[in-house]
Structure formats: C-alpha cells, structure tokens
C-alpha atoms as a printed R data frame, in Angstrom:
    type eleno elety resid chain resno       x        y      z
1   ATOM     1    CA   MET     A     1  -2.393 -146.257 53.961
2   ATOM     2    CA   ILE     A     2  -1.038 -144.154 56.852
3   ATOM     3    CA   SER     A     3  -2.784 -142.146 59.519
4   ATOM     4    CA   ASN     A     4  -0.953 -138.860 58.961
5   ATOM     5    CA   GLU     A     5   0.932 -138.369 55.726
6   ATOM     6    CA   ASN     A     6   2.859 -135.393 57.137
7   ATOM     7    CA   ASP     A     7   4.294 -137.305 60.088
8   ATOM     8    CA   VAL     A     8   6.710 -140.157 59.405
9   ATOM     9    CA   ARG     A     9   5.962 -141.670 62.803
10  ATOM    10    CA   TYR     A    10   2.764 -142.990 61.230
11  ATOM    11    CA   ILE     A    11   4.495 -144.646 58.280
12  ATOM    12    CA   VAL     A    12   5.052 -148.398 58.618
13  ATOM    13    CA   ARG     A    13   7.662 -149.783 56.237
14  ATOM    14    CA   ARG     A    14   9.449 -152.411 58.269
15  ATOM    15    CA   SER     A    15   9.976 -154.543 55.164
16  ATOM    16    CA   LYS     A    16  10.645 -153.180 51.678
17  ATOM    17    CA   LEU     A    17  10.856 -156.066 49.224
18  ATOM    18    CA   TYR     A    18  12.758 -155.552 45.981
19  ATOM    19    CA   ILE     A    19  10.995 -156.910 42.902
20  ATOM    20    CA   PRO     A    20  12.626 -156.698 39.444
21  ATOM    21    CA   VAL     A    21   9.782 -155.232 37.435
22  ATOM    22    CA   ASN     A    22  10.607 -157.367 34.391
23  ATOM    23    CA   ARG     A    23  10.274 -160.669 36.269
24  ATOM    24    CA   GLU     A    24   6.620 -161.450 35.623
25  ATOM    25    CA   LYS     A    25   6.436 -164.332 38.101
26  ATOM    26    CA   PHE     A    26   7.929 -162.219 40.902
27  ATOM    27    CA   VAL     A    27   5.559 -159.341 40.158
28  ATOM    28    CA   ALA     A    28   2.540 -161.659 40.162
29  ATOM    29    CA   LYS     A    29   3.392 -163.106 43.584
30  ATOM    30    CA   ALA     A    30   4.634 -159.925 45.256
31  ATOM    31    CA   TRP     A    31   1.294 -159.100 46.877
32  ATOM    32    CA   THR     A    32   1.283 -162.451 48.720
33  ATOM    33    CA   ARG     A    33   4.578 -161.775 50.533
34  ATOM    34    CA   ASP     A    34   3.138 -159.616 53.350
35  ATOM    35    CA   ALA     A    35   5.711 -156.859 52.769
36  ATOM    36    CA   ASP     A    36   4.824 -153.410 54.047
37  ATOM    37    CA   CYS     A    37   6.286 -152.002 50.855
38  ATOM    38    CA   ILE     A    38   7.149 -153.344 47.410
39  ATOM    39    CA   ILE     A    39  10.042 -151.743 45.532
40  ATOM    40    CA   LEU     A    40   9.612 -152.150 41.798
41  ATOM    41    CA   ASP     A    41  13.216 -152.017 40.679
42  ATOM    42    CA   LEU     A    42  14.430 -150.340 37.516
43  ATOM    43    CA   GLU     A    43  18.032 -150.072 38.647
44  ATOM    44    CA   ASP     A    44  20.501 -152.754 39.739
45  ATOM    45    CA   SER     A    45  18.365 -155.825 39.024
46  ATOM    46    CA   ILE     A    46  17.627 -154.757 35.441
47  ATOM    47    CA   ALA     A    47  20.252 -155.343 32.737
48  ATOM    48    CA   PRO     A    48  21.312 -152.173 30.878
49  ATOM    49    CA   GLY     A    49  19.771 -153.345 27.637
50  ATOM    50    CA   ASP     A    50  16.415 -154.091 29.284
51  ATOM    51    CA   LYS     A    51  15.777 -150.785 31.034
52  ATOM    52    CA   ALA     A    52  13.700 -149.160 28.302
53  ATOM    53    CA   VAL     A    53  11.351 -152.134 28.205
54  ATOM    54    CA   ALA     A    54  11.275 -152.463 32.005
55  ATOM    55    CA   ARG     A    55  10.097 -148.925 32.644
56  ATOM    56    CA   LYS     A    56   7.089 -149.543 30.407
57  ATOM    57    CA   LEU     A    57   6.013 -152.373 32.720
58  ATOM    58    CA   VAL     A    58   5.726 -150.259 35.864
59  ATOM    59    CA   LYS     A    59   2.277 -148.772 35.264
60  ATOM    60    CA   ASP     A    60   0.581 -152.177 35.026
61  ATOM    61    CA   ALA     A    61   2.719 -153.724 37.774
62  ATOM    62    CA   ILE     A    62   1.685 -151.204 40.433
63  ATOM    63    CA   PRO     A    63  -1.922 -152.417 40.939
64  ATOM    64    CA   THR     A    64  -0.727 -156.026 40.832
65  ATOM    65    CA   VAL     A    65   1.847 -155.731 43.621
66  ATOM    66    CA   ASN     A    66  -0.448 -153.447 45.626
67  ATOM    67    CA   LYS     A    67  -3.266 -156.019 45.942
68  ATOM    68    CA   GLY     A    68  -2.037 -157.104 49.370
69  ATOM    69    CA   GLY     A    69  -2.077 -153.561 50.717
70  ATOM    70    CA   ALA     A    70   1.634 -152.800 50.315
71  ATOM    71    CA   ASP     A    71   2.929 -149.337 49.577
72  ATOM    72    CA   VAL     A    72   4.669 -149.198 46.192
73  ATOM    73    CA   LEU     A    73   7.977 -147.477 45.495
74  ATOM    74    CA   VAL     A    74   9.950 -147.479 42.263
75  ATOM    75    CA   ARG     A    75  13.741 -147.393 42.369
76  ATOM    76    CA   ILE     A    76  14.816 -145.248 39.441
77  ATOM    77    CA   ASN     A    77  18.103 -145.011 37.545
78  ATOM    78    CA   ARG     A    78  19.934 -141.756 38.138
79  ATOM    79    CA   GLU     A    79  21.430 -141.790 34.644
80  ATOM    80    CA   TYR     A    80  17.945 -142.211 33.145
81  ATOM    81    CA   GLU     A    81  15.980 -140.373 35.790
82  ATOM    82    CA   GLU     A    82  13.923 -138.187 33.452
83  ATOM    83    CA   GLU     A    83  12.870 -141.151 31.312
84  ATOM    84    CA   ASP     A    84  12.095 -143.209 34.411
85  ATOM    85    CA   LEU     A    85  10.104 -140.435 36.074
86  ATOM    86    CA   ASP     A    86   8.056 -139.900 32.935
87  ATOM    87    CA   ALA     A    87   7.138 -143.595 32.946
88  ATOM    88    CA   VAL     A    88   6.437 -144.145 36.649
89  ATOM    89    CA   VAL     A    89   4.719 -141.016 38.003
90  ATOM    90    CA   VAL     A    90   1.261 -142.522 37.641
91  ATOM    91    CA   PRO     A    91  -1.785 -143.164 39.854
92  ATOM    92    CA   GLY     A    92  -1.231 -145.801 42.535
93  ATOM    93    CA   LEU     A    93   2.442 -145.060 43.105
94  ATOM    94    CA   THR     A    94   3.384 -144.277 46.707
95  ATOM    95    CA   GLY     A    95   6.786 -142.821 46.010
96  ATOM    96    CA   LEU     A    96  10.242 -143.014 44.515
97  ATOM    97    CA   MET     A    97  13.419 -144.610 45.761
98  ATOM    98    CA   ILE     A    98  16.268 -142.348 44.685
99  ATOM    99    CA   PRO     A    99  19.670 -144.070 44.616
100 ATOM   100    CA   LYS     A   100  23.050 -142.352 44.801
101 ATOM   101    CA   SER     A   101  21.602 -139.340 46.603
102 ATOM   102    CA   GLU     A   102  24.346 -136.828 47.294
103 ATOM   103    CA   THR     A   103  23.231 -133.193 47.592
104 ATOM   104    CA   PRO     A   104  20.136 -131.106 48.384
105 ATOM   105    CA   GLU     A   105  20.348 -129.483 44.961
106 ATOM   106    CA   GLU     A   106  19.836 -132.721 43.056
107 ATOM   107    CA   ILE     A   107  16.922 -133.763 45.269
108 ATOM   108    CA   ASN     A   108  15.297 -130.362 44.754
109 ATOM   109    CA   ARG     A   109  15.713 -130.781 41.005
110 ATOM   110    CA   ILE     A   110  14.003 -134.187 41.081
111 ATOM   111    CA   ASP     A   111  11.288 -132.729 43.313
112 ATOM   112    CA   LYS     A   112  10.563 -130.067 40.689
113 ATOM   113    CA   LEU     A   113  10.424 -132.653 37.898
114 ATOM   114    CA   VAL     A   114   7.990 -134.779 39.895
115 ATOM   115    CA   SER     A   115   5.845 -131.756 40.782
116 ATOM   116    CA   GLN     A   116   5.613 -130.836 37.115
117 ATOM   117    CA   LEU     A   117   4.533 -134.363 36.191
118 ATOM   118    CA   GLU     A   118   1.969 -134.446 39.005
119 ATOM   119    CA   THR     A   119   0.457 -131.195 37.759
120 ATOM   120    CA   GLU     A   120   0.404 -132.285 34.120
121 ATOM   121    CA   ARG     A   121  -1.248 -135.603 34.993
122 ATOM   122    CA   GLY     A   122  -3.801 -134.341 37.468
123 ATOM   123    CA   LEU     A   123  -2.169 -136.065 40.442
124 ATOM   124    CA   PRO     A   124  -2.159 -134.511 43.936
125 ATOM   125    CA   ARG     A   125   0.823 -132.177 44.006
126 ATOM   126    CA   GLY     A   126   3.455 -133.107 46.573
127 ATOM   127    CA   LYS     A   127   1.918 -136.484 47.433
128 ATOM   128    CA   LEU     A   128   4.640 -138.779 46.058
129 ATOM   129    CA   GLN     A   129   7.220 -139.581 48.708
130 ATOM   130    CA   PHE     A   130  10.997 -139.932 48.434
131 ATOM   131    CA   ASP     A   131  13.126 -142.706 49.934
132 ATOM   132    CA   LEU     A   132  16.787 -141.708 49.527
133 ATOM   133    CA   ILE     A   133  19.745 -144.076 49.278
134 ATOM   134    CA   PHE     A   134  23.195 -142.713 50.161
135 ATOM   135    CA   GLU     A   135  25.855 -144.727 48.359
136 ATOM   136    CA   THR     A   136  28.907 -142.471 48.117
137 ATOM   137    CA   ALA     A   137  31.291 -140.671 50.435
138 ATOM   138    CA   ARG     A   138  30.008 -137.372 49.049
139 ATOM   139    CA   GLY     A   139  26.484 -138.407 49.910
140 ATOM   140    CA   ILE     A   140  27.407 -139.285 53.490
141 ATOM   141    CA   ILE     A   141  29.241 -135.972 53.939
142 ATOM   142    CA   HIS     A   142  26.084 -134.088 52.890
143 ATOM   143    CA   VAL     A   143  23.548 -136.429 54.477
144 ATOM   144    CA   GLU     A   144  22.260 -133.949 57.084
145 ATOM   145    CA   GLN     A   145  21.431 -131.286 54.500
146 ATOM   146    CA   THR     A   146  20.141 -133.699 51.866
147 ATOM   147    CA   ALA     A   147  17.832 -135.534 54.273
148 ATOM   148    CA   ALA     A   148  16.079 -132.229 54.960
149 ATOM   149    CA   ALA     A   149  16.021 -131.010 51.345
150 ATOM   150    CA   SER     A   150  12.392 -131.816 50.509
151 ATOM   151    CA   SER     A   151   9.136 -132.349 52.350
152 ATOM   152    CA   ARG     A   152   8.679 -135.435 50.159
153 ATOM   153    CA   ILE     A   153  11.516 -137.267 51.927
154 ATOM   154    CA   VAL     A   154  10.184 -139.802 54.427
155 ATOM   155    CA   SER     A   155  13.113 -142.213 54.808
156 ATOM   156    CA   ILE     A   156  16.826 -142.551 54.120
157 ATOM   157    CA   THR     A   157  19.239 -145.469 54.032
158 ATOM   158    CA   THR     A   158  22.753 -146.360 52.919
159 ATOM   159    CA   GLY     A   159  23.676 -148.578 50.006
160 ATOM   160    CA   GLN     A   160  26.583 -150.508 51.434
161 ATOM   161    CA   ALA     A   161  27.684 -152.269 48.238
162 ATOM   162    CA   ASP     A   162  28.153 -149.097 46.190
163 ATOM   163    CA   LEU     A   163  29.506 -147.274 49.221
164 ATOM   164    CA   SER     A   164  32.177 -149.967 49.531
165 ATOM   165    CA   VAL     A   165  33.295 -149.271 45.974
166 ATOM   166    CA   ASP     A   166  33.415 -145.517 46.524
167 ATOM   167    CA   LEU     A   167  35.420 -145.935 49.730
168 ATOM   168    CA   GLY     A   168  37.857 -148.355 48.105
169 ATOM   169    CA   PHE     A   169  37.036 -151.427 50.179
170 ATOM   170    CA   THR     A   170  38.539 -154.409 48.386
171 ATOM   171    CA   ARG     A   171  37.101 -157.344 50.334
172 ATOM   172    CA   PHE     A   172  34.227 -158.778 48.327
173 ATOM   173    CA   LYS     A   173  33.051 -162.194 49.493
174 ATOM   174    CA   GLU     A   174  33.690 -161.858 53.231
175 ATOM   175    CA   LEU     A   175  33.024 -158.431 54.693
176 ATOM   176    CA   ASN     A   176  33.955 -156.912 58.016
177 ATOM   177    CA   PHE     A   177  31.168 -154.438 58.664
178 ATOM   178    CA   GLU     A   178  33.179 -152.302 61.089
179 ATOM   179    CA   GLN     A   179  33.914 -149.920 58.216
180 ATOM   180    CA   TYR     A   180  30.211 -149.035 58.088
181 ATOM   181    CA   TYR     A   181  29.950 -147.848 61.690
182 ATOM   182    CA   TYR     A   182  30.579 -144.215 60.771
183 ATOM   183    CA   PRO     A   183  28.261 -143.844 57.744
184 ATOM   184    CA   GLU     A   184  25.439 -145.848 59.324
185 ATOM   185    CA   ASN     A   185  25.525 -143.921 62.598
186 ATOM   186    CA   ARG     A   186  25.829 -140.580 60.834
187 ATOM   187    CA   LEU     A   187  22.812 -141.450 58.696
188 ATOM   188    CA   LEU     A   188  20.847 -142.482 61.784
189 ATOM   189    CA   TYR     A   189  21.459 -139.131 63.478
190 ATOM   190    CA   ALA     A   190  20.785 -137.206 60.254
191 ATOM   191    CA   ALA     A   191  17.433 -138.953 59.847
192 ATOM   192    CA   CYS     A   192  16.364 -138.153 63.382
193 ATOM   193    CA   ALA     A   193  17.431 -134.512 63.007
194 ATOM   194    CA   ALA     A   194  15.506 -134.188 59.733
195 ATOM   195    CA   LYS     A   195  12.431 -135.966 61.163
196 ATOM   196    CA   VAL     A   196  12.553 -138.759 58.588
197 ATOM   197    CA   GLN     A   197  12.790 -142.507 59.119
198 ATOM   198    CA   PRO     A   198  16.229 -144.159 59.253
199 ATOM   199    CA   HIS     A   199  16.152 -147.443 57.360
200 ATOM   200    CA   GLY     A   200  18.717 -150.198 57.098
201 ATOM   201    CA   MET     A   201  20.460 -152.734 59.276
202 ATOM   202    CA   GLY     A   202  23.285 -150.601 60.590
203 ATOM   203    CA   ALA     A   203  26.808 -151.985 60.800
204 ATOM   204    CA   GLN     A   204  26.508 -155.541 62.062
205 ATOM   205    CA   LYS     A   205  29.596 -157.691 62.203
206 ATOM   206    CA   ASN     A   206  29.422 -161.227 60.812
207 ATOM   207    CA   VAL     A   207  26.009 -160.706 59.211
208 ATOM   208    CA   ASP     A   208  25.968 -160.863 55.404
209 ATOM   209    CA   PHE     A   209  22.729 -159.446 54.037
210 ATOM   210    CA   ALA     A   210  23.589 -160.549 50.506
211 ATOM   211    CA   ASN     A   211  23.535 -164.189 51.605
212 ATOM   212    CA   ILE     A   212  20.143 -165.451 50.465
213 ATOM   213    CA   LYS     A   213  20.672 -168.612 52.541
214 ATOM   214    CA   MET     A   214  20.805 -166.668 55.803
215 ATOM   215    CA   SER     A   215  18.423 -168.285 58.269
216 ATOM   216    CA   ARG     A   216  15.220 -166.643 59.404
217 ATOM   217    CA   GLU     A   217  16.538 -166.657 62.974
218 ATOM   218    CA   ASP     A   218  19.709 -164.805 61.974
219 ATOM   219    CA   MET     A   219  17.674 -162.308 59.974
220 ATOM   220    CA   LEU     A   220  15.256 -161.771 62.857
221 ATOM   221    CA   ASN     A   221  18.103 -161.184 65.303
222 ATOM   222    CA   ALA     A   222  19.751 -158.744 62.892
223 ATOM   223    CA   CYS     A   223  16.501 -156.826 62.420
224 ATOM   224    CA   ARG     A   224  15.907 -156.751 66.151
225 ATOM   225    CA   HIS     A   225  19.419 -155.373 66.705
226 ATOM   226    CA   ALA     A   226  18.876 -152.678 64.067
227 ATOM   227    CA   PHE     A   227  15.527 -151.809 65.673
228 ATOM   228    CA   TRP     A   228  17.208 -151.359 69.038
229 ATOM   229    CA   MET     A   229  19.763 -149.048 67.399
230 ATOM   230    CA   GLY     A   230  16.932 -146.851 66.131
231 ATOM   231    CA   PHE     A   231  16.323 -148.034 62.570
232 ATOM   232    CA   MET     A   232  12.673 -148.397 61.575
233 ATOM   233    CA   GLY     A   233  12.753 -150.767 58.605
234 ATOM   234    CA   THR     A   234  14.931 -152.290 55.931
235 ATOM   235    CA   SER     A   235  14.922 -153.370 52.317
236 ATOM   236    CA   VAL     A   236  15.131 -157.105 51.633
237 ATOM   237    CA   ILE     A   237  16.082 -159.003 48.498
238 ATOM   238    CA   HIS     A   238  14.393 -162.295 49.363
239 ATOM   239    CA   PRO     A   239  10.714 -162.838 50.266
240 ATOM   240    CA   ALA     A   240  11.698 -165.344 52.965
241 ATOM   241    CA   TRP     A   241  13.047 -162.437 55.021
242 ATOM   242    CA   VAL     A   242   9.891 -160.316 54.981
243 ATOM   243    CA   LYS     A   243   8.246 -161.794 58.059
244 ATOM   244    CA   ALA     A   244  11.508 -161.579 60.022
245 ATOM   245    CA   ALA     A   245  11.767 -157.890 59.138
246 ATOM   246    CA   ASN     A   246   8.139 -157.245 60.062
247 ATOM   247    CA   GLU     A   247   8.629 -158.916 63.423
248 ATOM   248    CA   GLY     A   248  12.101 -157.557 64.091
249 ATOM   249    CA   PHE     A   249  11.132 -153.922 63.517
250 ATOM   250    CA   SER     A   250   8.036 -154.156 65.719
251 ATOM   251    CA   PRO     A   251   7.901 -153.800 69.507
252 ATOM   252    CA   PHE     A   252   7.780 -157.156 71.273
253 ATOM   253    CA   ARG     A   253   4.465 -158.054 72.870
254 ATOM   254    CA   GLU     A   254   6.190 -158.169 76.275
255 ATOM   255    CA   GLU     A   255   7.520 -154.638 75.727
256 ATOM   256    CA   VAL     A   256   4.068 -153.344 74.911
257 ATOM   257    CA   GLU     A   257   2.508 -155.049 77.937
258 ATOM   258    CA   LEU     A   258   5.156 -153.588 80.252
259 ATOM   259    CA   ALA     A   259   4.733 -150.143 78.703
260 ATOM   260    CA   ARG     A   260   0.989 -150.210 79.348
261 ATOM   261    CA   LYS     A   261   1.591 -151.357 82.924
262 ATOM   262    CA   VAL     A   262   4.095 -148.570 83.581
263 ATOM   263    CA   LYS     A   263   1.863 -145.963 81.941
264 ATOM   264    CA   THR     A   264  -1.018 -146.902 84.234
265 ATOM   265    CA   ALA     A   265   1.256 -146.728 87.280
266 ATOM   266    CA   LEU     A   266   2.669 -143.339 86.255
267 ATOM   267    CA   ASP     A   267  -0.784 -141.904 85.576
268 ATOM   268    CA   GLU     A   268  -1.832 -142.983 89.066
269 ATOM   269    CA   ALA     A   269   1.362 -141.494 90.535
270 ATOM   270    CA   TYR     A   270   0.742 -138.159 88.801
271 ATOM   271    CA   ALA     A   271  -2.784 -138.127 90.218
272 ATOM   272    CA   ARG     A   272  -1.225 -138.432 93.680
273 ATOM   273    CA   GLY     A   273   1.157 -135.586 92.949
274 ATOM   274    CA   GLU     A   274   4.165 -137.878 92.581
275 ATOM   275    CA   GLY     A   275   6.625 -137.668 89.661
276 ATOM   276    CA   SER     A   276   7.989 -141.199 89.637
277 ATOM   277    CA   VAL     A   277   6.975 -144.764 90.383
278 ATOM   278    CA   SER     A   278   8.536 -148.185 90.908
279 ATOM   279    CA   VAL     A   279   7.312 -151.063 88.742
280 ATOM   280    CA   ASP     A   280   8.805 -154.542 89.050
281 ATOM   281    CA   GLY     A   281  11.822 -153.155 90.873
282 ATOM   282    CA   ARG     A   282  12.643 -150.408 88.346
283 ATOM   283    CA   MET     A   283  12.132 -146.663 88.674
284 ATOM   284    CA   TYR     A   284  10.184 -144.763 86.000
285 ATOM   285    CA   ASP     A   285   9.520 -141.027 85.601
286 ATOM   286    CA   VAL     A   286   8.395 -138.440 83.042
287 ATOM   287    CA   ALA     A   287  11.288 -139.196 80.667
288 ATOM   288    CA   ASN     A   288  10.141 -142.809 80.518
289 ATOM   289    CA   MET     A   289   6.578 -141.679 79.841
290 ATOM   290    CA   LYS     A   290   7.731 -140.043 76.607
291 ATOM   291    CA   GLN     A   291   9.336 -143.317 75.553
292 ATOM   292    CA   ILE     A   292   6.240 -145.259 76.547
293 ATOM   293    CA   ASP     A   293   3.877 -142.969 74.647
294 ATOM   294    CA   TYR     A   294   5.981 -143.334 71.497
295 ATOM   295    CA   LEU     A   295   6.276 -147.116 71.817
296 ATOM   296    CA   LEU     A   296   2.531 -147.547 72.329
297 ATOM   297    CA   MET     A   297   1.747 -145.210 69.447
298 ATOM   298    CA   ARG     A   298   4.017 -147.192 67.115
299 ATOM   299    CA   ALA     A   299   2.544 -150.484 68.338
300 ATOM   300    CA   ASP     A   300  -0.963 -149.228 67.568
301 ATOM   301    CA   VAL     A   301   0.033 -147.893 64.140
302 ATOM   302    CA   ILE     A   302   1.747 -151.176 63.260
303 ATOM   303    CA   ALA     A   303  -1.273 -153.198 64.401
304 ATOM   304    CA   LYS     A   304  -3.525 -151.042 62.225
305 ATOM   305    CA   ARG     A   305  -1.181 -151.427 59.258
306 ATOM   306    CA   ASP     A   306  -1.104 -155.208 59.653
307 ATOM   307    CA   ALA     A   307  -4.898 -155.294 59.833
308 ATOM   308    CA   GLU     A   308  -5.122 -153.249 56.625
309 ATOM   309    CA   LYS     A   309  -2.788 -155.634 54.816
310 ATOM   310    CA   THR     A   310  -4.668 -158.681 56.082
311 ATOM   311    CA   ALA     A   311  -7.970 -157.268 54.855
312 ATOM   312    CA   ALA     A   312  -6.520 -156.321 51.470
313 ATOM   313    CA   ALA     A   313  -4.947 -159.752 51.011
314 ATOM   314    CA   ALA     A   314  -8.219 -161.472 51.923
315 ATOM   315    CA   THR     A   315 -10.093 -159.386 49.367
316 ATOM   316    CA   ALA     A   316  -7.478 -160.118 46.708
317 ATOM   317    CA   SER     A   317  -7.552 -163.844 47.471
318 ATOM   318    CA   ALA     A   318 -11.334 -163.920 47.240
319 ATOM   319    CA   GLY     A   319 -11.163 -162.144 43.909
320 ATOM   320    CA   ASP     A   320  -8.669 -164.663 42.536
321 ATOM   321    CA   ASN     A   321 -10.886 -167.633 43.475
C-alpha cells in the first residue's frame, strides 16, 4: 500500500481508527470509515475475561476491515504478548501496535518472536511493521534508543492516559495538557532522529481527545496544529474524527499551489545562475527548496493513497451490492 516500504516518508497513516475486535458491528463497518489505518484492539477496549476469545477473532477480522484499503494493525497486550502474537501474525496484517514500550531490549525480543512466526508460517521475514506507544516515564527516558531498536519500527506515539498514571497526575476529568509538553516534544525529536514517523496530537491545552462529543472543527484545528508541530498522524477513538484527521494531517491545497509556484520560480532562478528568488513579496532560497520538495512529495503520496482507498472502497461496495 506504500511506494517504498523502507522509507517512512512514503507511509500515509494520518488516521488510525481503533476498533474493538470483539464488536462485530464495528468490525463490519470499519472499512467504510475512510481511515488510513484500522487498529484491531486486543488491549484496553477488551475486558480481561474476553481477551482469549477476542484474539481468535483477529484472523477473520483483518480482511473485513481491510476492504476499504486501510492498513491493519493489531494492538497487543504486553502481559499476553506471546499468546497475542501467535494469534495475529497472519497474512493480511500490516503490523503490530506495541503498547507500554520502554527499552530496546524488549522490542528486540518481540522482533525475534515475530521473525520466528513469520518463518514458521511462510510469511515474508521482516515485513510486519511496529508502531510503538510510550506510556511510562521509563519509556520516555529511553525513547531515543527504543525508537531506533528495530528496522520494523515505522512510527511512535505517547499514550497520555497511562503516562498520566505513571507520572502521578491526579486530575482526571479536566486536564491541563502543559504536563505533556516535555514527553511529546522529546518523542517528536526522537522520531525524527530515528527516521520514523511521530504520531499523536502533541500537548494541546484545552483540547480533550477523550471527549467523543468534540466537534469536527475542533478536531480539525487540533490535527492541523499537530501537523504544524511535525506530527504525521494520530489514532482516533471515534469514526466521526477520521476525516478531520485525514484533512488535518495533509498539506492544504493553497500550500501545495504556492510550493509549486515557488519551485518553478527557483528552478528558473537557478538556470539564470541565481540562488534565491522573490515570490509574492517573500524571499526563497535552497533551504526552502528542500522544504518544498518534501511537501510536494508528501502531497503526491497522500493523493495516491487516497486514490487507492477510493478504488478499494468502490470495489468493496460493488461486491456488497
């Protein structure tokens, strides 16, 4: 589903929609939500007594939620990771979401378990990707090393709820997100240094991402703010937020048009032997060209990804009729 599986710049996961794998109705409709990625959840949304049954549902759920072209991740339970891995490392799976990630050693251990399962089951070795969640102080302290621990890692994010518990934050209903400035920014820099995607919404004051009644406009603005900070996508718990995430983590049309205009002007300036150019009253030079090339590349990759999803959804809809 991506142009270059070894380069995270070509991965498009602006929206990662959580789906409890034991909710049949949610699983059946997941492919219609237009999410870039579906997370089949075995962890927080599954009651302790239901986990054994839930993991047995993953194999059949994968092709169902994938009908609309979404990538498919499974969030495993760390306390049952071997049982979960045995159940979910199957054809059609894009990767694993690994919660409570803390050290390179534990990620390497999971990598070896997955590699063994891939070999035993005739799956391409090393193909399954890792999306790490950092939810403890220990995890944040080791985030730079852990983010670079395995070539399977393509994205990292924080888990603010569990992190709050580990850090001893006592406010529950109304949160002041200033306390997340440090872990979110450290994760952002660690991701960039490790050449993986930073995911999440950063530390945004007065925005409660657990509020399922949050308006689409508020969600869009929050996603846009996170995008400007450098984040490339986020997980969402409600399907109503998917389109806001897809739009918010994409370059605006006006940005793309300006980038193309500046690129043309700079190319013409270089041909004249000049290193800079003025466009609409602003000066641009070679440093801006690097930004422009990246923005246009991402815009093209996102457009291709959206076209793939549209085609897959159309095929699935035709098959259902």
